[in-house]
MIDOSE-1310 file (N, C-alpha, C; in nm, 2 decimals, decimal comma, always signed):
residues 112
xxxx	+1,94/+0,06/+2,33/+1,96/+0,02/+2,20/+1,86/+0,09/+2,10; +1,91/+0,14/+1,99/+1,83/+0,21/+1,90/+1,78/+0,10/+1,79; +1,65/+0,10/+1,77/+1,61/+0,00/+1,66/+1,63/+0,06/+1,53; +1,66/-0,02/+1,43/+1,68/+0,02/+1,29/+1,54/+0,04/+1,23
xxxx	+1,53/+0,15/+1,15/+1,41/+0,18/+1,08/+1,44/+0,24/+0,95; +1,34/+0,23/+0,86/+1,36/+0,28/+0,72/+1,22/+0,31/+0,66; +1,21/+0,42/+0,59/+1,08/+0,45/+0,52/+1,11/+0,46/+0,37; +1,03/+0,38/+0,29/+1,05/+0,38/+0,15/+0,93/+0,46/+0,09
xxxx	+0,95/+0,55/-0,01/+0,85/+0,61/-0,08/+0,83/+0,53/-0,21; +0,71/+0,46/-0,22/+0,69/+0,38/-0,33/+0,61/+0,44/-0,45; +0,53/+0,54/-0,41/+0,46/+0,62/-0,51/+0,46/+0,76/-0,47; +0,49/+0,85/-0,56/+0,50/+1,00/-0,52/+0,43/+1,08/-0,62
xxxx	+0,31/+1,13/-0,58/+0,22/+1,21/-0,66/+0,19/+1,14/-0,79; +0,16/+1,01/-0,78/+0,13/+0,93/-0,90/-0,02/+0,93/-0,92; -0,07/+0,94/-1,04/-0,21/+0,94/-1,08/-0,24/+0,81/-1,14; -0,34/+0,74/-1,09/-0,39/+0,61/-1,15/-0,53/+0,62/-1,20
xxxx	-0,56/+0,55/-1,31/-0,69/+0,55/-1,37/-0,74/+0,40/-1,37; -0,66/+0,31/-1,32/-0,70/+0,17/-1,32/-0,63/+0,10/-1,21; -0,66/-0,03/-1,19/-0,60/-0,11/-1,09/-0,45/-0,11/-1,10; -0,38/-0,12/-0,98/-0,23/-0,12/-0,98/-0,18/-0,19/-0,86
xxxx	-0,05/-0,23/-0,86/+0,02/-0,28/-0,75/+0,15/-0,20/-0,73; +0,19/-0,18/-0,61/+0,31/-0,11/-0,58/+0,43/-0,20/-0,62; +0,55/-0,14/-0,64/+0,67/-0,22/-0,66/+0,69/-0,31/-0,53; +0,74/-0,43/-0,55/+0,77/-0,52/-0,44/+0,88/-0,46/-0,35
xxxx	+0,87/-0,48/-0,22/+0,98/-0,43/-0,13/+1,02/-0,54/-0,04; +1,15/-0,57/-0,04/+1,21/-0,67/+0,05/+1,22/-0,61/+0,19; +1,16/-0,68/+0,29/+1,16/-0,63/+0,42/+1,18/-0,74/+0,53; +1,25/-0,85/+0,49/+1,27/-0,96/+0,58/+1,34/-0,93/+0,71
xxxx	+1,42/-0,82/+0,71/+1,49/-0,78/+0,84/+1,39/-0,71/+0,94; +1,28/-0,66/+0,89/+1,19/-0,58/+0,98/+1,09/-0,67/+1,05; +1,06/-0,63/+1,17/+0,96/-0,70/+1,26/+0,82/-0,63/+1,24; +0,82/-0,50/+1,20/+0,70/-0,42/+1,19/+0,70/-0,35/+1,06
xxxx	+0,58/-0,34/+1,00/+0,57/-0,26/+0,88/+0,44/-0,17/+0,90; +0,44/-0,05/+0,85/+0,33/+0,03/+0,85/+0,32/+0,10/+0,71; +0,20/+0,08/+0,65/+0,17/+0,14/+0,52/+0,10/+0,28/+0,55; +0,14/+0,38/+0,47/+0,07/+0,51/+0,47/+0,03/+0,53/+0,33
xxxx	-0,10/+0,56/+0,31/-0,15/+0,59/+0,18/-0,21/+0,73/+0,19; -0,15/+0,83/+0,12/-0,20/+0,96/+0,12/-0,27/+0,99/-0,01; -0,40/+1,00/-0,01/-0,48/+1,03/-0,13/-0,49/+1,18/-0,14; -0,43/+1,23/-0,25/-0,43/+1,38/-0,27/-0,56/+1,42/-0,35
xxxx	-0,60/+1,34/-0,44/-0,72/+1,37/-0,53/-0,79/+1,25/-0,56; -0,92/+1,26/-0,57/-1,01/+1,15/-0,61/-1,11/+1,21/-0,71; -1,12/+1,16/-0,83/-1,22/+1,21/-0,92/-1,30/+1,09/-0,97; -1,42/+1,13/-1,03/-1,51/+1,03/-1,08/-1,63/+1,02/-1,00
xxxx	-1,72/+0,93/-1,04/-1,85/+0,91/-0,97/-1,84/+0,78/-0,88; -1,87/+0,80/-0,76/-1,86/+0,69/-0,66/-1,73/+0,62/-0,66; -1,62/+0,69/-0,67/-1,49/+0,64/-0,67/-1,45/+0,57/-0,54; -1,40/+0,45/-0,54/-1,35/+0,38/-0,42/-1,22/+0,31/-0,46
xxxx	-1,12/+0,33/-0,38/-0,99/+0,27/-0,39/-0,98/+0,16/-0,28; -0,97/+0,03/-0,32/-0,96/-0,08/-0,23/-0,82/-0,13/-0,23; -0,75/-0,12/-0,11/-0,61/-0,15/-0,10/-0,60/-0,27/-0,01; -0,52/-0,37/-0,06/-0,50/-0,50/+0,01/-0,35/-0,53/+0,02
xxxx	-0,30/-0,55/+0,14/-0,15/-0,59/+0,15/-0,13/-0,73/+0,09; -0,02/-0,75/+0,02/+0,02/-0,88/-0,03/+0,16/-0,92/+0,02; +0,18/-1,05/+0,03/+0,31/-1,10/+0,08/+0,36/-1,20/-0,02; +0,50/-1,22/-0,01/+0,56/-1,31/-0,10/+0,69/-1,37/-0,04
xxxx	+0,72/-1,49/-0,07/+0,85/-1,55/-0,02/+0,97/-1,51/-0,10; +0,94/-1,47/-0,23/+1,05/-1,44/-0,32/+1,04/-1,31/-0,41; +0,93/-1,24/-0,39/+0,91/-1,12/-0,47/+0,86/-1,15/-0,61; +0,82/-1,27/-0,64/+0,77/-1,31/-0,77/+0,63/-1,35/-0,77
xxxx	+0,59/-1,44/-0,67/+0,46/-1,49/-0,66/+0,39/-1,44/-0,53; +0,27/-1,39/-0,54/+0,20/-1,31/-0,44/+0,07/-1,38/-0,39; +0,04/-1,35/-0,26/-0,09/-1,39/-0,20/-0,13/-1,27/-0,11; -0,26/-1,27/-0,08/-0,30/-1,17/+0,01/-0,25/-1,20/+0,15
xxxx	-0,22/-1,10/+0,23/-0,16/-1,12/+0,36/-0,26/-1,16/+0,46; -0,39/-1,13/+0,44/-0,49/-1,18/+0,53/-0,57/-1,07/+0,61; -0,52/-0,95/+0,60/-0,59/-0,83/+0,67/-0,71/-0,79/+0,58; -0,81/-0,73/+0,64/-0,92/-0,68/+0,57/-0,87/-0,57/+0,48
xxxx	-0,93/-0,56/+0,36/-0,89/-0,45/+0,27/-0,93/-0,31/+0,33; -0,85/-0,21/+0,29/-0,88/-0,08/+0,33/-0,96/-0,01/+0,22; -1,08/+0,04/+0,25/-1,16/+0,10/+0,15/-1,15/+0,25/+0,16; -1,11/+0,32/+0,06/-1,09/+0,47/+0,06/-1,18/+0,53/-0,04
xxxx	-1,26/+0,63/+0,01/-1,36/+0,70/-0,07/-1,35/+0,85/-0,07; -1,25/+0,90/+0,00/-1,22/+1,04/-0,01/-1,08/+1,07/+0,02; -1,03/+1,19/-0,02/-0,89/+1,22/+0,00/-0,86/+1,23/+0,15; -0,73/+1,20/+0,18/-0,68/+1,20/+0,32/-0,57/+1,11/+0,34
xxxx	-0,52/+1,09/+0,47/-0,41/+1,00/+0,50/-0,47/+0,88/+0,57; -0,43/+0,76/+0,52/-0,48/+0,64/+0,57/-0,35/+0,55/+0,61; -0,37/+0,46/+0,70/-0,26/+0,38/+0,75/-0,31/+0,25/+0,80; -0,22/+0,14/+0,80/-0,25/+0,02/+0,87/-0,11/-0,05/+0,89
xxxx	-0,11/-0,13/+0,99/+0,02/-0,20/+1,03/+0,01/-0,35/+1,00; +0,14/-0,40/+0,98/+0,15/-0,55/+0,96/+0,26/-0,60/+1,05; +0,25/-0,73/+1,09/+0,35/-0,80/+1,16/+0,35/-0,94/+1,11; +0,46/-1,01/+1,13/+0,47/-1,15/+1,08/+0,44/-1,17/+0,94
xxxx	+0,50/-1,09/+0,85/+0,47/-1,09/+0,71/+0,57/-1,16/+0,62; +0,67/-1,21/+0,67/+0,77/-1,28/+0,59/+0,87/-1,18/+0,53; +0,90/-1,20/+0,40/+1,01/-1,12/+0,34/+0,97/-1,01/+0,25; +0,88/-1,03/+0,16/+0,84/-0,93/+0,06/+0,70/-0,87/+0,08
xxxx	+0,69/-0,74/+0,06/+0,56/-0,67/+0,07/+0,53/-0,59/-0,05; +0,40/-0,58/-0,08/+0,35/-0,48/-0,18/+0,20/-0,46/-0,15; +0,15/-0,36/-0,21/+0,00/-0,33/-0,20/-0,06/-0,36/-0,33; -0,18/-0,42/-0,33/-0,26/-0,44/-0,45/-0,38/-0,34/-0,43
xxxx	-0,40/-0,26/-0,54/-0,50/-0,16/-0,53/-0,60/-0,17/-0,65; -0,73/-0,17/-0,61/-0,84/-0,18/-0,71/-0,92/-0,05/-0,71; -0,93/+0,00/-0,83/-1,00/+0,13/-0,84/-1,14/+0,11/-0,91; -1,24/+0,15/-0,84/-1,38/+0,13/-0,89/-1,45/+0,27/-0,90
xxxx	-1,54/+0,28/-0,99/-1,63/+0,40/-1,01/-1,62/+0,45/-1,15; -1,72/+0,52/-1,19/-1,72/+0,57/-1,33/-1,62/+0,69/-1,34; -1,53/+0,68/-1,44/-1,43/+0,78/-1,45/-1,34/+0,79/-1,34; -1,31/+0,68/-1,26/-1,23/+0,69/-1,14/-1,09/+0,72/-1,17
xxxx	-1,04/+0,81/-1,08/-0,90/+0,85/-1,09/-0,85/+0,89/-0,95; -0,73/+0,85/-0,91/-0,67/+0,89/-0,78/-0,53/+0,93/-0,80; -0,49/+1,03/-0,72/-0,35/+1,08/-0,71/-0,30/+1,05/-0,57; -0,19/+0,97/-0,56/-0,15/+0,92/-0,43/-0,01/+0,93/-0,40
xxxx	+0,03/+0,93/-0,28/+0,16/+0,90/-0,23/+0,15/+0,78/-0,14; +0,24/+0,68/-0,16/+0,24/+0,56/-0,08/+0,38/+0,54/-0,01; +0,38/+0,53/+0,12/+0,50/+0,51/+0,19/+0,49/+0,37/+0,27; +0,61/+0,31/+0,28/+0,62/+0,19/+0,36/+0,73/+0,21/+0,47
xxxx	+0,68/+0,22/+0,59/+0,77/+0,24/+0,71/+0,80/+0,11/+0,77; +0,93/+0,08/+0,79/+0,97/-0,05/+0,84/+1,06/-0,03/+0,97; +1,04/-0,12/+1,07/+1,12/-0,11/+1,19/+1,15/-0,25/+1,24; +1,28/-0,27/+1,29/+1,31/-0,40/+1,34/+1,27/-0,42/+1,48
């Protein structure tokens, strides 16, 4: 039996200069989720991108999923997995540092 899977590109070469959240994504059919955050560029002094997964029962009201935040301080590819997350997923990202700016690609890979 082949398991159903899907990868959504939520941000593509997007530059951020302040905090942001990804668009909500309905994933109730999936048993596994894996986020991929590809940081292409980081500018500013002591720039840190703090990424936290969030969950929601309806895509309107959000809470943190419970995993430790991912702290990113240099360009590269980063990833983390989620299970037992309910129906809706998004990432909350906090950008810190003087003149902080990041250019990212963010993917959500889902598998039943």
